[in-house]
C-alpha positions as MATLAB code, in Angstrom:
seq = 'MIMSWDKTLDLFSSLVEERLVKYFNDTLKGAVDYHPFIARVYSRLQEFVFRKGKRLAACSALLIYKGYLNKIDDEILNFAVGVELYRHSILVHDDLVDRDEYRRKQKTLHKNFSEKENERFGEEVPIFLGNITYTLAVKAILDSGFEENKLVSILHILSEGYQDVNESQILDLHFETRDVEIDEWCIMASKRAASLFKTTMLAGAILAGAPESDLNTLKEAANYIGLAFDIQDDIIDTYASEIQYGRPPCKDLTLNKKPLHVICALTSKNQEKSRALRKLMGKTLNIEGIKEARLIIKNSGGLEQAKNMSRKYAKKAKILLSKTQLNKEGKEFFSSFINYIEESLEWYS';
ca = [
      44.910  -93.643   -3.827;
      41.811  -92.209   -2.041;
      38.774  -91.426   -4.373;
      36.766  -88.229   -4.210;
      33.678  -88.189   -2.335;
      31.368  -88.692   -5.386;
      33.297  -91.361   -6.875;
      33.359  -93.181   -3.452;
      29.511  -92.753   -3.276;
      29.197  -94.270   -6.830;
      31.147  -97.388   -5.743;
      29.328  -98.052   -2.534;
      25.842  -96.909   -3.898;
      26.150  -99.755   -6.301;
      26.660 -102.385   -3.470;
      23.591 -100.872   -1.604;
      21.390 -101.122   -4.708;
      22.217 -104.682   -5.081;
      20.741 -105.460   -1.779;
      17.862 -103.185   -2.395;
      16.978 -105.236   -5.439;
      16.682 -108.385   -3.375;
      14.842 -106.643   -0.660;
      12.178 -105.318   -2.839;
      11.817 -108.643   -4.637;
      11.087 -110.249   -1.418;
       8.569 -107.461   -0.433;
       6.843 -107.637   -3.654;
       6.201 -111.298   -3.473;
       4.376 -110.663   -0.189;
       2.300 -107.822   -1.737;
       1.221 -109.961   -4.542;
       0.018 -112.693   -2.253;
      -2.140 -109.820   -0.539;
      -3.635 -108.003   -3.517;
      -2.404 -107.191   -6.908;
      -3.152 -103.426   -6.496;
      -0.949 -103.254   -3.380;
       1.657 -104.980   -5.529;
       1.379 -102.070   -7.970;
       1.585  -99.543   -5.340;
       4.898 -101.209   -3.949;
       6.189 -101.260   -7.564;
       5.908  -97.524   -7.772;
       7.511  -97.201   -4.402;
      10.367  -99.385   -5.855;
      10.865  -97.169   -8.837;
      10.942  -93.993   -6.634;
      13.693  -95.453   -4.382;
      15.728  -96.824   -7.310;
      15.956  -93.329   -9.061;
      19.481  -92.382   -9.510;
      20.922  -90.590   -6.467;
      24.124  -90.425   -4.351;
      22.609  -92.547   -1.438;
      24.396  -90.358    1.021;
      22.491  -91.397    3.949;
      23.033  -95.161    3.450;
      26.812  -94.472    2.418;
      27.495  -92.218    5.524;
      26.486  -95.152    7.749;
      28.451  -97.700    5.708;
      31.666  -95.462    5.418;
      31.718  -94.659    9.225;
      31.541  -98.419    9.806;
      34.240  -99.015    7.341;
      36.209  -96.231    8.856;
      36.582  -98.044   11.966;
      36.647 -101.645   11.048;
      38.408 -101.259    7.623;
      35.827 -103.675    6.041;
      32.581 -103.994    4.503;
      30.425 -107.002    5.365;
      27.000 -108.322    4.680;
      25.564 -107.134    7.905;
      26.284 -103.346    7.139;
      25.127 -103.749    3.514;
      21.793 -105.213    4.901;
      21.765 -102.287    7.515;
      22.361  -99.780    4.648;
      19.225 -100.877    2.838;
      17.320  -99.927    6.058;
      19.038  -96.565    6.180;
      18.110  -95.975    2.442;
      14.464  -96.709    3.045;
      14.364  -94.551    6.129;
      15.602  -91.636    3.964;
      12.927  -92.252    1.415;
      10.233  -92.488    3.969;
      10.968  -88.902    4.791;
      11.232  -87.989    1.110;
       7.760  -89.398    0.260;
       6.183  -87.008    3.013;
       8.475  -84.050    2.239;
       7.646  -83.988   -1.553;
       3.803  -84.101   -0.514;
       3.955  -81.298    1.933;
       6.147  -79.069   -0.188;
       3.860  -79.821   -3.217;
       6.891  -80.763   -5.263;
       6.124  -82.326   -8.775;
       9.405  -83.701   -9.443;
      11.989  -85.723   -7.501;
      15.244  -86.363   -9.559;
      13.864  -85.157  -12.686;
      10.959  -87.441  -12.479;
       7.465  -87.140  -11.116;
       7.184  -87.518   -7.433;
       4.911  -90.223   -5.762;
       1.930  -88.104   -5.215;
       1.917  -86.419   -8.607;
       2.242  -89.861  -10.096;
      -0.627  -91.282   -8.240;
      -2.804  -88.304   -8.876;
      -2.365  -88.626  -12.595;
      -2.761  -92.455  -12.809;
      -5.436  -92.838  -10.154;
      -7.138  -89.578   -8.934;
      -6.246  -86.324   -6.988;
      -7.351  -87.665   -3.704;
      -5.587  -90.791   -4.006;
      -2.578  -88.917   -4.905;
      -2.836  -86.656   -1.802;
      -3.494  -89.463    0.609;
      -1.985  -92.637   -0.384;
       1.584  -91.310    0.042;
       0.982  -90.500    3.635;
       0.349  -94.313    4.218;
       3.096  -95.218    1.871;
       5.620  -93.132    3.660;
       4.545  -94.797    6.951;
       4.886  -98.134    5.139;
       8.468  -97.181    4.003;
       9.473  -96.306    7.423;
       8.247  -99.740    8.568;
      10.231 -101.506    5.811;
      13.267  -99.630    6.942;
      12.905 -100.957   10.560;
      12.442 -104.300    9.357;
      15.478 -104.354    7.224;
      17.433 -103.146   10.115;
      16.179 -105.626   12.512;
      17.021 -108.365    9.901;
      20.464 -107.074    9.183;
      22.298 -109.697   11.449;
      23.971 -107.487   14.003;
      23.654 -108.168   17.627;
      20.471 -107.517   19.430;
      21.840 -104.920   21.913;
      23.341 -102.928   19.085;
      20.038 -102.967   17.215;
      18.194 -101.847   20.409;
      20.354  -98.796   20.418;
      20.163  -98.061   16.755;
      16.454  -98.141   16.795;
      16.369  -95.694   19.626;
      18.496  -93.392   17.566;
      16.368  -94.099   14.332;
      13.162  -93.348   16.382;
      14.703  -90.092   17.922;
      15.874  -89.012   14.366;
      12.397  -89.659   12.776;
      10.781  -87.565   15.534;
      13.125  -84.874   15.056;
      12.855  -84.481   11.367;
       9.218  -84.384   11.602;
       9.237  -81.708   14.293;
      11.574  -79.776   11.981;
       9.090  -80.106    9.206;
       6.348  -78.785   11.365;
       8.496  -75.684   12.325;
       9.236  -75.273    8.735;
       5.632  -75.068    7.797;
       5.018  -72.821   10.712;
       7.714  -70.429    9.452;
       5.753  -69.935    6.317;
       3.017  -67.992    8.178;
       5.363  -65.486   10.117;
       8.787  -63.684   10.301;
      11.561  -65.563   11.535;
      15.128  -64.596   13.065;
      18.318  -66.383   12.136;
      18.684  -68.053   15.544;
      15.282  -69.580   15.241;
      16.199  -70.957   11.928;
      19.190  -72.681   13.444;
      17.023  -74.355   15.934;
      14.703  -75.607   13.381;
      17.634  -76.897   11.007;
      19.228  -78.641   14.006;
      16.682  -81.364   13.401;
      16.489  -81.377    9.641;
      19.416  -82.532    7.483;
      21.553  -82.382   10.760;
      19.268  -85.002   12.255;
      19.664  -87.355    9.208;
      23.449  -87.072    9.301;
      23.476  -87.610   13.197;
      21.324  -90.786   12.767;
      23.379  -92.502    9.956;
      26.818  -91.554   11.249;
      26.075  -92.583   14.818;
      24.394  -95.816   13.580;
      27.555  -96.711   11.676;
      29.979  -95.929   14.584;
      27.880  -97.819   17.133;
      27.564 -100.879   14.906;
      31.434 -100.765   14.398;
      31.904 -100.581   18.130;
      33.611  -97.091   18.009;
      34.839  -95.619   21.274;
      32.407  -93.536   23.304;
      34.485  -90.432   22.938;
      34.032  -90.666   19.282;
      30.359  -90.969   19.511;
      30.118  -87.617   21.076;
      32.432  -85.928   18.508;
      30.802  -87.470   15.505;
      27.338  -86.360   16.841;
      28.652  -82.758   17.022;
      30.495  -82.858   13.543;
      27.221  -84.470   11.905;
      25.126  -81.550   13.357;
      27.553  -78.963   11.708;
      27.688  -80.976    8.409;
      23.864  -80.909    8.228;
      23.639  -77.297    8.875;
      26.241  -76.563    6.254;
      24.400  -78.804    3.872;
      20.928  -77.378    4.562;
      22.121  -73.904    3.802;
      23.914  -74.898    0.592;
      20.815  -76.922   -0.481;
      18.512  -74.122    0.080;
      20.760  -71.670   -1.882;
      20.549  -74.091   -4.826;
      16.670  -74.003   -4.664;
      16.892  -70.178   -5.227;
      19.771  -69.958   -7.513;
      20.204  -73.133   -9.606;
      18.381  -73.276  -12.964;
      15.750  -76.024  -13.660;
      18.178  -77.891  -15.809;
      20.729  -78.063  -13.108;
      18.448  -78.983  -10.226;
      15.520  -80.923  -12.136;
      12.741  -78.705  -10.851;
      11.665  -75.086  -11.080;
      13.809  -72.575   -9.091;
      12.563  -70.386   -6.331;
       9.887  -73.025   -5.005;
      10.782  -72.015   -1.394;
       9.922  -68.531   -2.091;
       6.804  -69.384   -3.896;
       5.701  -71.375   -0.795;
       6.585  -68.393    1.503;
       9.338  -70.615    3.077;
      12.205  -68.955    4.960;
      15.499  -70.619    4.136;
      18.638  -68.904    5.918;
      19.716  -66.777    2.869;
      16.060  -65.366    2.532;
      15.812  -64.645    6.420;
      19.312  -62.953    6.146;
      17.886  -60.637    3.422;
      14.570  -59.976    5.212;
      16.456  -59.004    8.447;
      19.146  -57.075    6.745;
      19.578  -53.241    7.505;
      18.357  -52.539    3.956;
      14.763  -52.098    4.670;
      13.887  -51.266    0.996;
      15.332  -54.442   -0.378;
      13.565  -56.361    2.548;
      10.313  -54.866    1.568;
      10.913  -55.640   -2.180;
      11.430  -59.252   -1.380;
       8.587  -59.658    0.926;
       6.286  -58.477   -2.114;
       7.625  -61.464   -4.119;
       7.208  -64.073   -1.535;
       4.256  -66.387   -1.736;
       3.814  -65.788   -5.319;
       4.418  -67.878   -8.326;
       7.297  -66.064  -10.088;
       8.045  -65.796  -13.687;
      11.593  -65.330  -15.132;
      11.837  -61.774  -14.272;
      10.566  -62.358  -10.826;
      13.075  -64.954  -10.255;
      15.730  -62.659  -11.340;
      14.572  -59.870   -9.211;
      14.332  -62.075   -6.073;
      17.844  -63.429   -6.583;
      19.374  -60.011   -7.177;
      17.467  -58.553   -4.071;
      18.844  -61.556   -1.756;
      22.440  -60.964   -3.178;
      22.512  -57.145   -2.842;
      20.950  -57.205    0.465;
      23.919  -59.149    1.689;
      21.731  -62.161    2.593;
      23.379  -64.620    0.186;
      26.902  -63.811    1.408;
      25.870  -63.919    5.074;
      24.191  -67.310    4.600;
      27.384  -68.529    2.673;
      29.729  -67.461    5.595;
      27.431  -69.414    8.032;
      27.800  -72.576    5.904;
      31.470  -72.151    5.769;
      31.845  -71.843    9.634;
      29.899  -74.917   10.138;
      31.758  -76.764    7.530;
      35.213  -75.690    9.136;
      33.937  -76.854   12.515;
      32.811  -80.280   11.176;
      36.388  -80.941    9.605;
      38.075  -79.997   12.800;
      36.011  -82.420   14.866;
      36.150  -85.388   12.427;
      40.026  -84.952   12.324;
      39.914  -85.668   16.095;
      38.077  -89.055   15.889;
      39.806  -92.495   15.330;
      38.318  -92.953   11.951;
      40.717  -94.395    9.374;
      42.328  -92.121    6.687;
      39.823  -93.158    4.114;
      36.918  -92.215    6.287;
      38.242  -88.966    7.137;
      39.254  -88.209    3.538;
      35.648  -88.939    2.437;
      33.874  -86.654    4.868;
      36.522  -83.923    4.281;
      35.949  -84.264    0.470;
      32.323  -84.076    0.793;
      32.465  -80.986    3.176;
      34.998  -79.239    0.717;
      32.388  -79.790   -2.006;
      29.669  -78.052   -0.027;
      32.015  -75.135    0.527;
      33.073  -75.112   -3.205;
      29.535  -75.409   -4.420;
      28.642  -72.165   -2.707;
      30.774  -70.230   -4.967;
      28.755  -71.433   -7.902;
      25.959  -69.073   -7.038;
      26.966  -65.310   -7.012;
];
């Protein structure tokens, strides 16, 4: 019997976390030898990484690998530690730039450091710590036990992915200052979550020795998965409650960000609603303001237009994955995850 995507992640996440424990124990020993305060900093990073999450990035690489070789071995589990650290190196910086105070219902690293040390420390140390986390990721990958030629290929992919996601973050910040068209959002988003899925899925395939034709197909499928996921995740930011999401809703609007459903609303034919939405953007919204923004985006057609684009990308991803030589379990996992993205779009109407 094949498990649902979330049950599958729960199972394999626990395996990755076991390896993460050992990796951090070894890292903390070195930090203690250097300076006790640096050891405390690493301890806070460890707490941040171990907050309960799906570990989707690490498990994507792991399950692609298993999908070709029908096994999980020490090497891929060691590699998955590197992927998880890579993902968190991005999150540390992402939280700082977006001024988020909570990640997985607990205080972000920069908020934690600001309160326990001082504001300057909180704003600046996470920059270094994000860089350190990326370095730890590279070390874990190099020490994973795979052949050198495969690791060279993987590090090229990882470096390109890291460059891509940073470029997308720059564009995302730039979009806060100007009007954006749908096509331009798609260009930006092609290097956001899409970059993460491409990096992790291709890495797992290369390490498993997948056929060259599958690598190209997986890269295209990963791009569509990332686009569908990004649209869904941005809709959640606007429409989910703080209890559901773990942080206040409409943060993107407060920062004058331009997620797809907002762009669709701003560029709709209904200029009255477009002007009304612009008046709310860049401001801290109370409960009534949040309700108004949600209603404007829905009634302008922006919400449904963004949902339809997510559905379109999801469908393309499933068709592409069906053409690969992944085993049944691998295909079922990603198909189940994509179905979840599609189904969750209906939660917000």
